[in-house]
C-alpha positions in Angstrom: -21.4 8.3 -5.1 -18.4 10.1 -3.5 -17.0 13.6 -4.1 -14.5 15.7 -2.2 -14.9 19.4 -1.6 -12.6 22.3 -0.9 -13.1 26.0 -0.1 -12.1 28.4 -2.9 -12.6 32.0 -1.8 -16.1 32.0 -0.2 -17.4 29.1 -2.2 -17.3 25.3 -1.6 -16.4 23.6 -4.9 -16.1 20.0 -5.9 -12.4 19.0 -5.9 -12.8 15.5 -7.2 -15.5 13.0 -8.0 -15.7 9.3 -8.4 -16.3 7.7 -11.8 -20.0 7.1 -11.1 -20.4 10.7 -10.1 -18.6 12.0 -13.2 -20.8 9.8 -15.4 -23.8 11.5 -14.0 -22.5 15.0 -14.7 -20.6 16.0 -11.6 -17.2 17.5 -12.3 -14.4 19.3 -10.4 -15.2 23.0 -10.1 -18.9 22.5 -9.7 -20.5 24.2 -6.7 -21.2 21.8 -3.8 -24.7 23.2 -3.4 -25.5 22.5 -7.0 -24.2 18.9 -6.7 -26.2 18.3 -3.5 -29.3 19.7 -5.1 -28.9 17.3 -8.1 -28.2 14.3 -5.9 -29.4 14.7 -2.2 -27.8 11.4 -1.2 -24.3 12.4 -2.3 -21.4 11.5 -0.1 -19.3 14.7 0.3 -15.9 14.5 2.1 -13.4 17.2 2.7 -10.5 17.3 0.2 -7.0 16.8 1.5 -4.6 18.6 -0.8 -1.6 18.2 1.5 -2.2 14.4 1.7 -2.6 14.2 -2.1 0.6 16.1 -2.7 2.5 13.8 -0.2 1.1 10.7 -2.0 2.2 12.0 -5.4 5.7 12.8 -4.1 6.0 9.3 -2.7 4.8 7.8 -6.0 7.3 10.0 -7.9 10.2 8.8 -5.6 9.0 5.2 -6.1 8.9 5.7 -9.9 12.4 7.1 -9.8 13.7 4.1 -8.0 11.8 1.4 -10.0 10.9 2.6 -13.5 12.9 5.7 -14.6 15.4 8.0 -13.0 13.6 11.0 -14.4 10.2 11.3 -12.7 8.4 14.4 -11.4 5.1 15.5 -10.0 2.8 17.0 -12.7 0.3 19.4 -11.1 -2.0 18.1 -8.4 -3.1 14.8 -10.0 -0.4 13.3 -12.1 3.2 12.4 -12.7 5.7 12.9 -15.5 7.9 10.0 -16.4 10.6 10.2 -19.0 10.7 6.8 -20.7 13.8 7.6 -22.9 16.2 4.8 -22.7 14.3 2.6 -20.1 11.2 1.4 -22.0 13.1 -1.5 -23.6 13.9 -2.9 -20.2 10.2 -3.5 -19.6 9.4 -4.9 -23.1 8.5 -1.6 -24.8 6.4 1.4 -24.0 3.0 -0.2 -24.1 4.0 -3.2 -21.8 5.7 -0.8 -19.4 2.7 1.4 -19.2 0.3 -1.4 -18.7 2.5 -2.7 -15.9 2.4 0.7 -14.2 -1.4 0.8 -14.6 -1.7 -2.7 -13.0 0.6 -1.6 -10.1 -1.6 1.5 -9.5 -4.7 -0.7 -9.6 -3.3 -3.0 -6.9 -2.8 0.2 -4.7 -6.5 1.2 -5.3 -5.6 4.0 -7.7 -7.3 4.5 -11.1 -4.6 5.6 -13.5 -4.4 6.6 -17.2 -1.1 6.9 -19.1 -0.3 8.7 -22.3 3.0 8.5 -24.1 4.0 11.4 -26.4 7.0 13.3 -27.6 6.2 16.3 -25.4 5.1 16.7 -21.8 2.3 19.0 -22.8 0.8 16.5 -25.3 1.1 13.6 -22.8 -0.5 15.8 -20.1 -3.5 16.6 -22.4 -4.0 13.1 -23.7 -3.8 11.4 -20.3 -6.5 13.7 -19.0 -8.9 13.5 -22.0 -8.7 9.9 -23.2 -10.6 7.2 -21.3 -8.3 4.3 -22.3 -5.8 3.1 -19.7 -2.9 3.5 -22.1 -2.7 5.9 -25.0 0.4 5.9 -27.3 0.8 9.0 -29.5 2.7 8.3 -32.7 6.1 10.0 -33.1 5.7 13.6 -34.3 1.9 13.1 -34.2 1.1 15.4 -31.3 -0.4 18.1 -33.5 -3.0 15.8 -35.0 -3.7 14.1 -31.6 -4.2 17.5 -29.9 -6.3 19.2 -32.5 -9.8 18.0 -31.3 -9.0 18.4 -27.6 -10.4 21.2 -25.4 -8.3 24.3 -25.0 -8.2 23.9 -21.2 -5.9 20.9 -21.6 -3.0 23.3 -22.5 -2.7 24.3 -18.8 -3.8 27.9 -19.4 -5.1 30.2 -16.6 -8.7 31.2 -16.2 -8.3 34.6 -17.7 -6.9 33.2 -20.9 -9.6 30.6 -21.2 -12.3 33.2 -20.7 -10.8 35.4 -23.4 -10.6 32.5 -25.8 -14.2 31.5 -25.1 -15.4 35.0 -25.9 -13.5 34.7 -29.3 -15.1 31.3 -30.0 -11.8 29.3 -29.6 -12.6 26.1 -27.8 -10.3 23.6 -29.5 -6.5 23.3 -29.7 -6.7 22.8 -33.5 -8.5 26.1 -33.9 -5.8 27.8 -32.0 -3.0 26.2 -34.1 -4.7 27.4 -37.3 -4.8 31.1 -36.3 -2.0 33.6 -37.1 0.5 34.0 -34.2 0.8 37.8 -34.3 -2.8 38.5 -33.3 -2.7 35.8 -30.7 0.4 37.3 -29.1 -1.2 40.8 -29.0 -4.4 39.4 -27.5 -3.0 36.8 -25.1 0.7 37.5 -24.6 3.5 35.1 -24.8 2.2 32.6 -22.1 -0.4 31.0 -24.4 2.0 30.7 -27.4 4.6 29.2 -25.1 2.2 26.5 -23.8 1.2 25.8 -27.4 4.8 25.5 -28.6 5.7 23.2 -25.7 2.8 20.9 -26.5 3.7 20.8 -30.2 7.4 20.3 -29.6 8.4 23.7 -30.9 9.8 24.8 -27.6 11.5 23.0 -24.7 9.8 22.6 -21.4 11.7 22.6 -18.1 11.7 19.3 -16.2 12.7 19.1 -12.6 12.9 15.4 -11.6 12.7 14.3 -8.1 16.0 13.0 -6.6 15.7 10.0 -4.3 17.9 10.3 -1.3 20.4 7.6 -0.7 19.8 5.7 2.6 22.3 6.6 5.4 25.3 4.4 5.2 28.9 4.1 6.4 31.7 2.7 4.2 34.9 1.3 5.7 38.0 0.5 3.6 40.8 -1.6 5.1 44.5 -1.3 4.2 44.8 -5.0 4.7 42.0 -7.5 4.2 40.4 -8.8 7.4 39.1 -12.3 8.1 39.0 -13.1 11.8 35.8 -12.8 13.8 37.4 -10.4 16.2 38.4 -8.0 13.4 35.0 -8.2 11.8 33.4 -7.4 15.1 35.6 -4.4 15.7 34.8 -3.1 12.2 31.1 -3.6 12.9 31.4 -1.5 16.1 33.2 1.3 14.3 30.6 1.3 11.5 27.7 1.2 13.9 29.1 4.1 15.9 29.5 6.3 12.9 26.1 5.4 11.4 24.2 6.1 14.7 25.9 9.5 14.9 24.8 10.2 11.4 21.2 9.1 12.1 21.2 11.3 15.3 22.4 14.3 13.3 19.6 13.8 10.7 16.9 13.1 13.3 16.3 9.6 12.1 16.1 6.1 13.6 16.6 2.7 11.9 14.1 -0.1 11.4 16.2 -2.2 9.1 20.0 -2.5 8.5 22.1 -4.3 6.0 25.8 -5.1 6.3 27.7 -5.8 3.0 31.2 -7.2 3.2 33.1 -7.2 -0.1 35.9 -9.8 -0.3 39.1 -9.5 -2.2 37.6 -11.7 -5.0 34.8 -9.0 -5.4 32.1 -11.2 -3.9 29.7 -9.8 -1.4 28.6 -11.3 1.9 25.4 -9.7 3.2 23.6 -9.9 6.5 20.5 -8.0 7.6 18.8 -7.2 10.8 15.4 -5.6 11.6 13.7 -4.1 14.7 10.1 -4.0 15.8 10.5 -0.2 16.5 12.7 2.4 15.1 15.8 3.0 17.3 19.1 4.7 17.5 20.4 2.5 20.3 23.7 1.4 18.9 24.4 -1.1 21.6 21.1 -2.9 20.9 21.6 -2.9 17.2 25.1 -4.2 17.6 23.8 -7.1 19.8 21.5 -8.0 16.9 24.3 -7.8 14.3 27.2 -9.5 16.1 25.7 -13.0 16.1 25.5 -12.8 12.3 29.3 -12.9 12.1 29.2 -16.7 12.0 27.2 -16.6 8.7 29.9 -14.4 7.0 32.4 -16.3 4.9 35.5 -14.0 4.7 37.2 -16.1 2.0 40.7 -14.7 1.5 39.8 -11.5 3.3 37.3 -8.6 3.4 38.6 -5.4 1.9 35.4 -3.2 2.2 32.5 -3.1 4.6 29.3 -1.0 4.2 26.6 -0.7 6.9 23.4 0.8 5.5 20.2 1.8 7.3 17.8 0.6 4.6 14.6 1.6 6.4 14.5 4.7 8.6 11.9 6.8 10.3 11.8 10.3 11.9 12.6 10.1 15.5 12.1 12.7 18.2 11.8 12.9 21.9 9.8 10.1 23.5 8.0 10.2 26.9 9.1 7.8 29.6 6.1 6.1 31.3 6.0 6.7 35.1 8.9 9.2 35.2 6.9 12.0 36.7 4.1 10.1 38.5 6.4 7.9 40.4 4.8 4.8 39.1 6.9 1.9 38.0 7.2 2.0 34.2 6.0 -0.9 32.2 8.9 -3.1 30.9 10.0 -2.5 27.4 9.6 -5.7 25.4 11.1 -4.4 22.2 14.7 -5.5 22.8 13.5 -9.0 23.7 11.3 -9.1 20.6 14.1 -8.0 18.4 16.5 -10.7 19.8 14.0 -13.5 19.4 13.1 -12.4 15.9 16.8 -12.3 15.0 17.3 -15.8 16.3 14.0 -17.5 15.2 13.1 -15.4 12.2 10.7 -12.5 12.0 7.9 -14.7 10.5 7.9 -16.9 13.6 7.2 -14.1 16.0 3.6 -12.8 16.0 0.5 -12.3 17.9 -3.1 -13.2 17.1 -5.4 -10.3 16.2 -9.2 -10.2 15.5 -10.6 -9.3 12.2 -14.2 -8.1 11.4 -15.6 -11.2 10.0 -18.5 -13.5 11.0 -16.9 -16.5 9.4 -14.7 -18.0 12.2 -11.7 -19.1 10.1 -11.5 -15.6 8.8 -12.0 -13.8 12.1 -8.3 -14.1 13.3 -5.0 -13.4 11.7 -1.4 -13.0 12.5 -0.1 -9.5 13.4 3.2 -8.0 14.3 4.2 -8.4 18.0 3.8 -4.7 18.8 0.6 -4.2 16.7 -2.3 -2.6 18.5 -4.6 -5.4 19.7 -8.0 -5.5 18.1 -11.2 -5.8 20.2 -12.2 -9.5 20.4 -15.9 -10.3 20.0 -18.0 -10.8 23.2 -19.7 -14.0 22.0 -18.2 -17.3 23.0 -15.7 -18.9 20.7 -13.5 -22.0 21.0 -10.1 -21.9 22.6 -8.7 -23.8 19.7 -9.9 -22.9 16.2 -9.4 -25.3 13.3 -8.7 -23.7 10.0 -9.9 -25.1 7.8 -12.7 -26.9 9.7 -12.6 -30.7 9.6 -15.4 -32.9 8.4 -17.3 -35.2 10.9 -19.3 -38.3 9.9 -22.0 -40.5 11.3 -23.9 -37.5 12.6 -27.3 -38.3 14.2 -29.5 -35.2 14.4 -33.1 -34.1 13.9 -33.6 -31.4 11.3 -33.9 -28.5 11.1 -32.8 -27.0 14.5 -31.9 -29.9 16.7 -28.2 -30.4 17.8 -26.3 -33.6 17.0 -26.8 -36.6 19.3 -23.8 -38.5 18.0 -20.9 -37.9 15.6 -17.6 -39.4 14.5 -14.4 -37.4 14.2 -10.9 -38.7 13.2 -12.2 -42.3 13.5 -13.6 -41.9 17.0 -17.2 -41.8 18.0 -18.6 -39.2 20.5 -22.0 -39.3 22.2 -23.4 -35.8 23.0 -25.0 -35.3 26.4 -25.4 -31.5 26.4 -25.8 -29.0 23.6 -26.6 -25.4 22.9 -27.6 -23.8 19.6 -28.1 -23.1 16.8 -26.2 -19.9 16.2 -26.7 -19.0 12.5 -23.9 -17.4 10.5 -24.5 -16.3 6.9 -21.9 -16.3 4.2 -20.0 -13.2 3.2 -21.6 -12.6 -0.2 -19.3 -9.6 -1.0 -16.2 -11.9 -1.0 -17.5 -14.9 -3.0 -20.5 -15.3 -5.2 -20.9 -18.9 -3.9 -21.6 -17.6 -0.4 -24.5 -15.4 -1.4 -27.1 -17.8 0.1 -24.7 -19.9 2.3 -25.8 -20.6 5.9 -24.0 -22.3 8.8 -25.8 -23.4 12.0 -23.3 -23.7 14.9 -23.8 -25.9 18.0 -21.8 -26.1 21.2 -21.9 -29.7 22.4 -20.4 -31.7 25.3 -19.8 -35.4 25.2 -19.9 -38.0 28.0 -16.3 -37.3 29.2 -16.8 -33.5 29.4 -15.1 -32.6 26.1 -16.7 -29.7 24.4 -16.8 -29.1 20.7 -18.0 -26.4 18.3 -19.8 -28.0 15.3 -21.7 -26.6 12.4 -24.0 -27.8 9.7 -23.9 -26.3 6.2 -27.5 -25.3 5.3 -30.6 -24.4 7.2 -32.2 -27.8 6.7 -35.0 -26.3 4.6 -33.6 -24.8 1.4 -31.0 -26.9 -0.4 -29.4 -23.7 -1.9 -28.1 -22.8 1.6 -25.9 -25.8 2.0 -25.5 -29.6 1.5 -26.3 -30.4 5.2 -22.8 -31.7 5.8 -21.3 -31.5 9.4 -18.0 -30.0 10.3 -15.9 -29.5 13.4 -14.7 -25.8 13.8 -12.9 -26.1 17.1 -12.7 -27.2 20.8 -14.3 -25.2 23.5 -11.9 -26.3 26.2 
């Protein structure tokens, strides 16, 4: 069980709890000492309010670009999305909400959505109901809110304490009371929250505004079509865009050039870099070779260069500048030019992954990705993925290496062998691997060729494998 804790005054309180912890009675606001006394093995981590706020802001910006132009952060744990005029684009409110819940699940976030006529009603229903999606009928917020706790109206602690002393614990009880005594006792704040939730009063809504990516637009008095004119226009646009990026303290990772022809058709080319940069000459060297892919038609009348992906960029140290040592060569320009010519998917490096299963222990990574530590035990120089079956294996069960085997129609006689090295299946990935076993052997044939073979199963229990043999790789 996992909970996060934060300091409130002189006390350490639970800020959030996982579903399992909540099911056992742990809730936000509980003292950490009490939670630890109830469950000594509780995993308690420090809360990160700044990180949570930054994540909510990014989600709100994403929602404003993908789902609805009116999105805002709601408190410390939610978002407000105005679905007016956009739900039909996603097949209706319910289908849209379920799509958003599925998106959050792919990100590892547990989300609940409530749709209502007012922000207050949606806020209360989303935090009280356990269903992933709750749809409140039009003008039905009063009935839906009646059985809910009073705290869901977003009242302060003093108002909740006063209401508790008066025996008011449900929103329905508050609605049934006369307004004049409530105003004298609680002031206007409580009635305002109640009216906002019931739709009697408007609630201010301040949506986030996604910033447009930096771009430069060139308009030509006469359409251009020659490669020289397009190149000159590219240079002008790049010079202006780099100056804009420098003024904003940004650097570009991806750029897109859009050329609008006189027939209102767009010709687009894109470039990307392995590291954010404001080097206009380098970016131009990546962009100019794309001219041959642009069809100007009867002429280009507009050209827009956009920095689609940018990152903050500050001062960077230069290796060896003060020590007098020769700085290491910068491979980024070479990587960018090769990627532009060959394609970014064809430029990669191999990286290790924490997995005992050999075919899962390596993967492709970006050329500048930090290299992972490779395991110290011997592994083949060439790894086959997936492994290939071998036939005609002569071996003594359960622990003896193979004496002879046939691979790709050719027979090999083993003269030296080492093993077995036992590797168990990763039961947390697939249920079928719960009892799977592989016994690996390093073998050498008469001509000095070395192979890495394995047998499925331990030779004793049939549940561990079918005793088939496979070739995983060549040792060199």
